N, C-alpha and C positions, 0 to 999 in steps of 0.2 A: 505494499500499501505505499504509496508516493506521500511524503510530506506536506504537498498541496491538501491534502485531505485532512490535514490538522493534526495527523498524530504521530507519524514516525520520525525516525532520524534522517539526517540529509541524506546519505549513501545507499538509504532504503533497504539497509542489509543490517538484522540484528547482530548483537554481539555474538560470537560463536561460543560454544562451551568451554573450548580448551583456553579461551582467553580471560574467563571469570574468575576473578580474585575475591576470596572471602578471608575475614580476618583470621590471624593464625590455624589457618591452612583447613578450615570449617568446610564441609563438602558442599554445603547451600545454605540460604537465608529461609527463615519461615515468618511470613508478616503477619499478623493477626489483626484484624480490623474490626472492633465494636461498634455498631451504629447506635448512638442514642439521639436518633431522630425518630419522633413518633409520628409525623407526618403523613396523612394520607392521600395528599394532594401538592401539586407543585407550587402551588400560592406559600406554602411553609406551614408552619405549626399554628393551629387554634386552639380556644380553649377547651373545643369540644376533643382535641386530640390527648390534650393534659387530663382529662378527666376521666379517660378511657381506662376499665378495668385492667385489660392486659398493660397498659403500660406501668401502673403502679404497679403490678405483680414482678414487670421487668426489671422495675428500679429498686425492687426490694429484693424479693424472695430469689429473681434471676440474675440479678447483679451479686448477691452474696454467692451462689453458685458459681459464677464467672470467676470473680475473686480468689475464692478458694481453691479452685481448679488450677488457677494461673499459679497461683502460689506452691501450690504442690509440684508443678512441673518446671516451675521456673522461667517460665513466659512471661515477657514483658510485653504488653498488648498496645494497641494506638486506640484509644477513643475519639473517634469522629463527632465532635460535639458542637449543634449549633449554638450560638451566643447565648440566646435566649434560655436556653436548656442550663449552662453553666451558672447565669445569674441567678437562675431561679431555684436551683438546687447547689449551693455551694458547698453544704456539707457533703453531699455526694461525689463532686469534684475532687474536694479536700481527700476524701478517703483511697478515691483512684490514684491520686498523686502520691498519696502516702504510701501506697505499696509498688512504687516505682514506675508506672505507668505512664503514657504520653495523652495530654490531651491536645488535638490537632481540631481545626477549624473546620465546622460544616455550615458556612454561610451564617447569617445573621437568626433568621427562624427557619433555618432547611429548606429553604425555597430554590426553586428553580430560577438560575438568573437570567436564562432564555426569555423569560416572562415577564422580566422587568422593563421598566421605560428606558429609553436611553440615557446614561449619564448615573441613571440611579444604582447599577452594580457597583462600581467605584465607592458609593456612600454607603451600601451595604456592607461591604469589605472593611470600611474605614469603622465603621460601628463595631462589626464584629471583634476587630482587631482588638479595639479599646476595650470591648466587654471581658475579650477571654485573657487579655494582659492582666486585667484588674483582677479578675478572679482568681486566676490562678498564680500571680505575681511572675509571669515571663510570657513573651510573644510567642505566638503558636508559628512552627515552622512547617506545618503540614496543612494542606487545604484540599477537602474533600468535597466532590460533590456528587455523593452517591445515589443511588437509582430509588425511584419510587415506582408502584404499578401504571401511574399515569405519563412518567417519562420516555419518551420516545428513544431515550439513549442511557446507557448507563452511565455516562459522564455526567449526567443533569444538565447536558448542552451545553459543556463549557467551550468556548471558543479560543481562538487565537489571542483575542481580546482580554479574557479572561486570564490568559496564563501571561499576557505583558501587565497587568494590574497585580497580579501575584508577584512576579518578579520585582517588580517596583517598590513591593510594601515588604520584601525581605524574609519572603517564604522560601523555603529549601526545596521543597518537592510538592507535587501534584500528586493525591492519594489515589486516583483511579484511572490510569491511562489503560488503554485498549489494544495498544499495538503491537505489544512483546509479551514475552513472559520473562524478561529480566528487567530489571530498571533502563530506562533509554531517556533521552532528551526532546521532550517537544518544542519544536522550533516555530516560535511565535511570529517572528520576522526576521527569515534568511537573509536580507541586505543590511541589519543591523547585527546580525549572528545573536539574535535573541534567542534564548532558550532557557526552560527550566526543566528539572529532573522529574520524569514520571514513573511512578512505579505502580507496576501490573494490577490489574483487577479484571474479572473477568462474571459476566451472570450465572455461569454454572455453580460457582464456589461463593455465590452468596444466598444465605438462607431467606431473602426477598422473595426469591423467583420459586422457592419450594415450599416454603411453610405458611405465608400468608398473601398468594398471587393465585387468580389477580384480586382476590378480596379477602379477608377472614370468613370463614363458614361456608366456604363454598362444596369444601369436601375433597377437594383438588390438591389438596397439601400431598407432599411426595419425601417424607425425609427419607427414608432408604436409598432414593435417587439421587438424594444431595450426599447423604455418606458415601454411596458409591464413587460418585465423582470427587469428591474429596479423597478419599482414599487412594483413586487411580491416578488422580494428579499430583500427589504428594511422592508417589512411588518414580514415577516419573521423570519430576524434577529433581528428585535426591540421588537419581542416577546420572543425569546430566550436569548436574551439579549448579543450579540454577536458581529460580526463587518460586517460593509458592506464597501464595495471599488466602486466604478465606474470611471472609466478611460474615459475621453475625450479630443479632441484637437478642439482648436479654429477656426482651418481649415475646421471641419468637423461640428461640433455641434454648431458654431458660426453665423450660417446660419436660417435665418425664421425661418419656423417652427420647425427646429430642435433644435434652441435656445428656443424655447418656449417649448418644451416637457423638455429640462433640467431644466429650471427654474420652471415648473409644479412640476416635481419631488423634486427639492430641498425643493421648498417652502412647498410641502406638509410632507417631513422628518421633515423639522424645526420647523413644526406647533406641532410635538409631544413632549410632556415633556421629559428629559431626553437624548437627542441625543447629545452626543458630536462629535462634527464635528472639528477636529485637524489635524494638520500637521502628516507626517510619524515618524519626528523626536519627535514630541509630543506622540503620540501612542507608539512608540517603547521605549521612556524614561520610562513610565509608565510602559509597560509590562516588562521590563527587572528588574524592581524593585519588581512589584507587583508577578510576575511570573519568577524568575530568573532562568535561565540554572540549577545552581547548586540543586536548588529543582525540577524541572519540568521534566529533563531528568533523565532515567533509564537507564544506557547504558549496558542493559543485551544483550546477543547475541539474533540476529532475528528469532522469528518465523518461518519466511520463510525456506521452504526446497526446493532445486532443485531433481527432480529424472532424472534417465536417458533418458525417453522420452518425459521431461517437454521442452516447447515449450521456456522458459524463459534462 
């Protein structure tokens, strides 16, 4: 996929397995994203979302289970958090940080930025940055535009403009890139050589699309299929020495057998030697040093060509 489509590195070739380096000779990196966004639609979090019973379950029993499991396995997770959630539940945020996890940004209200009027995206970013820095004591280094059932793309419809705004505000990484299964650089402005590191994400490893999709209560939940996906992808990425990310919500994967599935796959994964389970900021920090943009990117013209009868 050419980078004119807003996702990939300039030479249109992902990094080879043999070129990837992880800290201290580790075999692979494991990223665990916890989605703290209860919004049911792209407009973002509403009072109704915060009153929903499953949200309260997730923020209490579900989160308890998650944090206990992560502590047992020595996993440091990244909590993708809308600013309004951090401001509304500072005690929850303090507890998450106290156990060594990361709070990353997920908008002001967990909204779909593509739905905002021109110029409002930057305003929302600035307000989210201020709130998260105030609540956590440090500016967030990662930004997520995680999917909801009504999104047409799992990147939350992020654009080159979004990436440029994040770069200007000091973010180190964008948390859900679709173009590769290893970290890569999203080139937002080839002429200026402007790029931001993107960490991989894919629908097939996000519990949104298996446990509450297209909406809760449809009877179409597929927890076993999700577990199968997690297991198969971990094995493939471990063999290749690349990167695997799974995305879960305590309101979805915090329930009974669903939590058992998450615990099963994480225990199996961490039983393998050389699995580096780290936060997004830790993974990005390593990648930016080991595979910096100035050596990874080759900003030559795209090989993609359009023709008169092309559908592109």
